DOLOBA-942515 format. One record per residue (C-alpha): residue in one letter; chain; x, y, z; residue number from 1. Coordinates in Angstrom, 1 decimal. Example, Ala and Ser with C-alpha at 12.3 -4.5 7.8 and 13.67 -1.06 7.14 Angstrom:
2
["a","A",[12.3,-4.5,7.8],1]
["s","A",[13.7,-1.1,7.1],2]
***
This chain:
312
["m","A",[106.6,107.3,116.1],1]
["k","A",[106.6,111.1,115.5],2]
["a","A",[104.3,113.1,113.5],3]
["v","A",[104.3,117.2,112.7],4]
["l","A",[100.5,118.2,112.5],5]
["p","A",[98.7,121.7,111.9],6]
["a","A",[98.0,123.4,115.3],7]
["l","A",[94.9,124.7,113.1],8]
["a","A",[93.5,121.5,112.4],9]
["r","A",[94.3,120.1,116.6],10]
["p","A",[91.1,120.2,117.2],11]
["i","A",[89.8,117.7,115.1],12]
["l","A",[92.1,115.3,114.8],13]
["e","A",[93.5,114.9,118.8],14]
["p","A",[90.8,113.0,119.4],15]
["g","A",[90.9,110.6,116.8],16]
["l","A",[95.1,109.8,117.3],17]
["p","A",[96.6,107.0,119.0],18]
["a","A",[98.2,107.9,122.4],19]
["d","A",[101.8,106.3,121.6],20]
["i","A",[102.5,108.8,118.5],21]
["e","A",[104.9,112.2,119.6],22]
["i","A",[103.2,115.0,117.7],23]
["a","A",[104.9,118.6,116.8],24]
["w","A",[102.3,120.4,116.4],25]
["f","A",[103.0,123.6,114.4],26]
["a","A",[101.5,127.4,113.5],27]
["s","A",[104.5,128.5,112.0],28]
["p","A",[106.6,128.3,109.1],29]
["r","A",[109.6,128.2,111.4],30]
["e","A",[108.1,125.8,113.6],31]
["a","A",[106.6,123.1,110.6],32]
["a","A",[110.5,123.2,109.9],33]
["a","A",[111.8,122.2,113.5],34]
["g","A",[108.5,119.9,114.1],35]
["i","A",[109.7,118.0,110.3],36]
["a","A",[113.2,117.4,111.7],37]
["g","A",[113.0,113.8,113.0],38]
["a","A",[109.5,113.5,111.9],39]
["e","A",[108.1,109.7,110.1],40]
["i","A",[104.8,111.7,109.3],41]
["a","A",[104.2,115.3,107.8],42]
["w","A",[100.8,117.3,107.2],43]
["v","A",[102.7,120.9,106.5],44]
["d","A",[100.2,122.6,104.4],45]
["m","A",[101.0,126.3,104.6],46]
["q","A",[100.3,129.0,102.3],47]
["p","A",[102.0,130.8,100.4],48]
["t","A",[102.5,127.1,99.3],49]
["s","A",[106.4,128.1,98.9],50]
["l","A",[106.7,127.7,102.5],51]
["v","A",[105.2,123.9,102.1],52]
["a","A",[108.4,123.2,99.9],53]
["e","A",[111.2,124.5,102.5],54]
["a","A",[109.2,122.8,105.4],55]
["v","A",[109.4,119.2,103.5],56]
["r","A",[112.8,119.8,102.3],57]
["a","A",[113.8,120.0,106.4],58]
["g","A",[112.6,116.5,106.7],59]
["g","A",[115.2,114.3,107.6],60]
["p","A",[115.6,110.2,106.6],61]
["e","A",[112.5,109.4,108.9],62]
["l","A",[110.1,110.7,107.3],63]
["k","A",[108.0,108.3,105.2],64]
["w","A",[104.7,109.7,104.5],65]
["l","A",[103.4,113.2,103.6],66]
["s","A",[99.8,114.6,103.6],67]
["t","A",[98.5,117.2,101.9],68]
["i","A",[95.2,118.9,101.6],69]
["y","A",[96.2,120.0,98.4],70]
["a","A",[95.0,118.2,94.9],71]
["g","A",[97.7,119.7,93.0],72]
["l","A",[101.1,118.6,93.9],73]
["d","A",[103.0,121.9,91.7],74]
["a","A",[104.4,123.2,95.2],75]
["f","A",[106.1,120.0,96.1],76]
["p","A",[109.8,118.9,95.9],77]
["l","A",[108.6,116.0,94.2],78]
["d","A",[112.2,114.7,93.0],79]
["w","A",[113.8,115.5,96.3],80]
["l","A",[110.8,113.3,98.1],81]
["r","A",[110.9,110.7,94.8],82]
["e","A",[114.6,110.3,95.8],83]
["r","A",[114.0,109.3,99.4],84]
["g","A",[111.1,107.3,98.6],85]
["v","A",[108.7,109.3,100.7],86]
["v","A",[104.8,108.1,99.9],87]
["v","A",[102.5,111.1,99.2],88]
["t","A",[99.0,111.4,99.9],89]
["n","A",[97.3,114.3,98.6],90]
["g","A",[93.7,116.2,98.7],91]
["v","A",[91.9,115.0,95.6],92]
["g","A",[88.5,115.3,96.4],93]
["i","A",[87.8,117.2,99.4],94]
["n","A",[87.5,120.4,98.0],95]
["a","A",[85.7,119.2,94.5],96]
["v","A",[82.2,119.7,95.5],97]
["a","A",[82.8,123.4,96.0],98]
["v","A",[85.4,123.7,93.3],99]
["a","A",[82.7,122.3,90.7],100]
["e","A",[80.1,124.5,91.9],101]
["y","A",[82.3,127.2,91.2],102]
["a","A",[83.1,126.7,88.1],103]
["v","A",[79.5,126.5,87.3],104]
["m","A",[78.5,129.5,88.5],105]
["g","A",[81.0,130.6,86.4],106]
["v","A",[79.4,129.2,83.2],107]
["l","A",[76.5,130.6,84.3],108]
["a","A",[77.2,134.4,85.4],109]
["a","A",[79.1,134.0,81.9],110]
["a","A",[75.9,132.9,80.2],111]
["k","A",[74.0,135.9,82.0],112]
["r","A",[77.0,138.7,82.6],113]
["f","A",[76.2,138.6,85.7],114]
["d","A",[79.1,140.7,86.6],115]
["e","A",[77.5,143.7,84.5],116]
["v","A",[74.5,143.3,86.7],117]
["v","A",[76.3,143.6,89.9],118]
["r","A",[78.2,146.8,88.3],119]
["a","A",[74.9,147.9,87.4],120]
["q","A",[73.7,147.9,90.7],121]
["g","A",[77.0,149.8,92.0],122]
["r","A",[76.2,152.3,89.2],123]
["l","A",[72.1,152.7,90.9],124]
["d","A",[71.5,151.8,87.2],125]
["w","A",[68.3,149.9,86.5],126]
["l","A",[68.8,148.0,83.4],127]
["a","A",[66.1,147.8,80.7],128]
["d","A",[67.8,144.8,79.0],129]
["a","A",[69.6,141.9,80.5],130]
["p","A",[73.3,142.3,79.3],131]
["g","A",[73.7,137.8,79.3],132]
["k","A",[70.9,135.9,77.0],133]
["i","A",[72.5,132.4,76.6],134]
["e","A",[70.9,129.8,77.7],135]
["l","A",[72.1,127.1,78.9],136]
["f","A",[70.1,124.2,77.2],137]
["e","A",[71.5,122.5,74.6],138]
["t","A",[75.3,124.3,74.5],139]
["r","A",[78.3,122.5,74.4],140]
["a","A",[81.1,121.9,76.9],141]
["l","A",[84.6,120.3,76.8],142]
["i","A",[86.0,119.6,80.1],143]
["v","A",[90.1,119.1,80.2],144]
["g","A",[90.9,117.2,83.1],145]
["h","A",[87.7,114.4,83.7],146]
["g","A",[89.0,113.7,87.2],147]
["a","A",[87.2,113.8,90.3],148]
["i","A",[86.6,117.3,89.8],149]
["g","A",[85.7,117.6,86.1],150]
["r","A",[83.3,114.4,86.7],151]
["l","A",[81.3,116.6,89.3],152]
["i","A",[81.0,119.6,87.2],153]
["g","A",[80.1,117.5,84.3],154]
["e","A",[77.6,116.2,85.8],155]
["r","A",[76.0,119.3,86.9],156]
["l","A",[76.4,121.0,84.1],157]
["a","A",[74.3,117.9,82.2],158]
["a","A",[71.5,118.8,84.8],159]
["f","A",[71.0,122.1,82.4],160]
["g","A",[70.9,120.1,79.8],161]
["i","A",[74.3,121.1,78.3],162]
["t","A",[76.5,118.2,76.6],163]
["v","A",[79.3,117.7,78.2],164]
["t","A",[82.5,115.9,76.9],165]
["g","A",[85.4,115.3,78.9],166]
["v","A",[89.6,114.9,78.2],167]
["t","A",[91.3,112.2,80.3],168]
["r","A",[94.8,110.5,79.5],169]
["s","A",[93.2,107.3,78.9],170]
["g","A",[90.5,108.0,76.7],171]
["a","A",[88.0,106.1,78.9],172]
["d","A",[84.1,106.1,79.3],173]
["g","A",[83.5,108.5,75.8],174]
["t","A",[86.3,110.9,76.8],175]
["l","A",[89.0,112.5,74.2],176]
["t","A",[93.0,112.0,74.8],177]
["p","A",[95.1,114.9,75.2],178]
["d","A",[96.2,114.7,71.6],179]
["r","A",[92.3,115.1,70.5],180]
["w","A",[90.7,118.2,72.2],181]
["r","A",[92.6,120.6,70.0],182]
["d","A",[91.1,119.4,67.2],183]
["r","A",[87.4,119.8,68.6],184]
["l","A",[87.6,123.4,70.4],185]
["p","A",[85.5,124.6,67.3],186]
["e","A",[82.4,122.7,68.4],187]
["f","A",[82.5,124.0,72.3],188]
["d","A",[80.8,126.7,74.2],189]
["w","A",[82.4,126.4,77.5],190]
["v","A",[85.8,125.3,77.9],191]
["i","A",[87.1,124.4,81.5],192]
["l","A",[90.0,123.5,82.4],193]
["a","A",[90.0,121.3,85.7],194]
["a","A",[93.3,118.8,84.8],195]
["p","A",[96.0,118.4,87.6],196]
["s","A",[98.8,120.7,87.0],197]
["t","A",[102.0,118.8,85.1],198]
["p","A",[104.8,120.1,83.4],199]
["e","A",[102.3,119.2,80.0],200]
["t","A",[99.6,121.5,81.3],201]
["k","A",[101.3,124.3,81.7],202]
["a","A",[99.8,127.2,79.0],203]
["m","A",[98.0,124.1,77.5],204]
["i","A",[95.9,127.1,75.9],205]
["g","A",[97.7,129.7,73.9],206]
["a","A",[97.7,131.5,70.7],207]
["a","A",[97.1,128.3,68.4],208]
["e","A",[93.8,127.2,70.8],209]
["l","A",[92.5,130.5,71.2],210]
["a","A",[92.2,130.8,67.6],211]
["r","A",[90.5,127.7,67.3],212]
["f","A",[87.7,129.0,69.8],213]
["k","A",[84.1,129.2,68.9],214]
["p","A",[83.2,133.1,68.4],215]
["g","A",[81.6,133.4,71.8],216]
["a","A",[83.0,130.6,73.8],217]
["w","A",[84.2,131.0,77.4],218]
["l","A",[86.8,130.2,79.2],219]
["v","A",[86.6,128.7,82.4],220]
["n","A",[89.7,128.2,84.4],221]
["i","A",[89.4,126.7,88.0],222]
["a","A",[92.9,124.2,87.7],223]
["r","A",[96.1,126.5,87.9],224]
["g","A",[96.8,130.0,86.2],225]
["d","A",[99.9,128.7,84.3],226]
["m","A",[98.0,126.3,82.3],227]
["i","A",[96.9,129.8,80.2],228]
["d","A",[99.7,131.5,78.0],229]
["e","A",[98.6,135.1,79.0],230]
["e","A",[99.2,137.8,75.9],231]
["p","A",[97.2,135.4,73.8],232]
["l","A",[94.9,135.3,76.2],233]
["l","A",[94.9,139.5,76.7],234]
["a","A",[94.5,139.9,72.9],235]
["a","A",[91.6,136.9,72.7],236]
["l","A",[89.7,139.6,75.0],237]
["r","A",[90.9,142.6,73.8],238]
["s","A",[89.9,141.7,70.4],239]
["g","A",[86.7,139.9,71.6],240]
["t","A",[87.7,136.8,69.4],241]
["i","A",[86.5,134.6,72.7],242]
["g","A",[83.7,135.8,74.4],243]
["g","A",[86.0,136.1,77.8],244]
["a","A",[86.9,134.2,80.7],245]
["f","A",[86.0,133.1,84.1],246]
["l","A",[89.3,132.8,85.9],247]
["d","A",[89.7,131.6,89.3],248]
["p","A",[93.3,130.5,90.0],249]
["t","A",[95.7,133.7,87.7],250]
["h","A",[99.9,133.2,87.2],251]
["p","A",[101.1,135.0,89.7],252]
["e","A",[99.0,135.0,92.3],253]
["p","A",[98.2,137.1,94.1],254]
["l","A",[97.9,139.2,90.9],255]
["p","A",[99.7,142.8,91.5],256]
["p","A",[97.5,145.4,90.9],257]
["e","A",[99.0,146.8,88.1],258]
["h","A",[97.9,143.4,86.1],259]
["a","A",[96.3,143.9,82.9],260]
["l","A",[93.7,140.9,83.7],261]
["w","A",[91.9,143.0,86.2],262]
["t","A",[91.2,145.5,83.8],263]
["a","A",[90.8,143.1,80.8],264]
["p","A",[87.4,143.3,79.0],265]
["n","A",[84.7,140.1,79.6],266]
["c","A",[87.3,138.8,82.3],267]
["m","A",[86.2,137.9,85.5],268]
["l","A",[88.5,136.8,88.1],269]
["t","A",[87.7,135.2,91.4],270]
["m","A",[91.2,134.9,93.5],271]
["h","A",[91.6,131.7,93.6],272]
["l","A",[88.9,131.3,96.1],273]
["s","A",[86.8,128.3,94.7],274]
["g","A",[88.6,125.7,96.7],275]
["r","A",[87.8,127.5,100.3],276]
["s","A",[83.8,128.7,99.2],277]
["q","A",[82.9,125.8,102.3],278]
["t","A",[83.1,125.1,105.4],279]
["k","A",[84.6,122.1,105.7],280]
["m","A",[87.9,121.7,104.1],281]
["f","A",[89.7,120.8,107.5],282]
["r","A",[86.5,118.6,108.8],283]
["r","A",[87.2,116.3,105.7],284]
["a","A",[91.1,116.7,105.3],285]
["a","A",[91.0,115.4,108.9],286]
["d","A",[88.8,112.7,108.7],287]
["l","A",[90.9,111.8,105.0],288]
["f","A",[94.3,111.9,107.8],289]
["l","A",[93.0,109.7,109.9],290]
["r","A",[91.4,107.1,107.9],291]
["n","A",[95.3,107.4,106.5],292]
["l","A",[97.1,106.6,109.5],293]
["d","A",[95.0,104.0,110.8],294]
["a","A",[96.3,102.3,107.1],295]
["y","A",[99.7,103.4,107.6],296]
["r","A",[99.9,101.9,110.8],297]
["a","A",[98.2,98.9,109.7],298]
["g","A",[100.3,98.2,106.8],299]
["r","A",[97.2,98.5,104.7],300]
["p","A",[96.8,100.3,101.8],301]
["m","A",[95.9,104.3,101.7],302]
["k","A",[93.8,106.5,100.0],303]
["n","A",[94.8,109.3,97.8],304]
["v","A",[98.4,107.7,96.9],305]
["a","A",[99.9,110.5,94.4],306]
["d","A",[101.8,109.7,91.9],307]
["l","A",[105.2,111.0,92.1],308]
["d","A",[105.8,110.9,88.5],309]
["a","A",[102.8,112.3,87.2],310]
["g","A",[102.8,114.6,89.5],311]
["y","A",[98.8,114.1,90.8],312]
***
């Protein structure tokens, strides 16, 4: 049995690997593509994620299981993997706490306009009044994508006294289904995107949705940048028809220096750092991989098996 694995995780993985597995450790895209040839198991995560797709396509018919630290699979060649019957396990839950905390930070920063406070400090300007005066208590939040991360966001916001409504495919546990949340947009002070990236979620927030926002409502995105139609968002920010936007991901990434979002009014950008705002990512990813490796070898169900048709 042959596997290709990231050299970055070698100190954590190696003590737990069975002796009978042939390991190719990679530290570059070239080594990943070379290592996956003939491999049965692959973990070839890289940045930018376009490199992952290139490496995966270098795999041969021996490839049976692809593991990734990423929760979203939008960078992966899903048709290629589906045609070959490759099982994909993703990283749902690995970064969930850190991303949920980032979303809560976004809501708090927007409510108190902490971005303006930081700018004032940079100007050595002692403010005589608070730039943000929204209390979270008794406000309402819509979380589009009430999965592993969305539920954690909701639990944390509820502790502030926010009434939380989730959106799921099934509508279970009192959540809204995808065909119902748009009509409810005028009710919410915070609209938080935490859904997986799929063809259905691209540009899910556009001119029609932004026009239905409650005056002063904020858009918080910790999912994928392409879920928001950029031009209508810029128009809403410039006109003040929404309170503002806290955007962790953007489209494209990195955002070019000349991009209008950098200077858009009432817009905070955090460079897709939410999942990286912690120190346990590789430890959790390695533990998950080793548990799944044990299950794979024993023929037991693995954890976090992705639905390639759904895209997550």
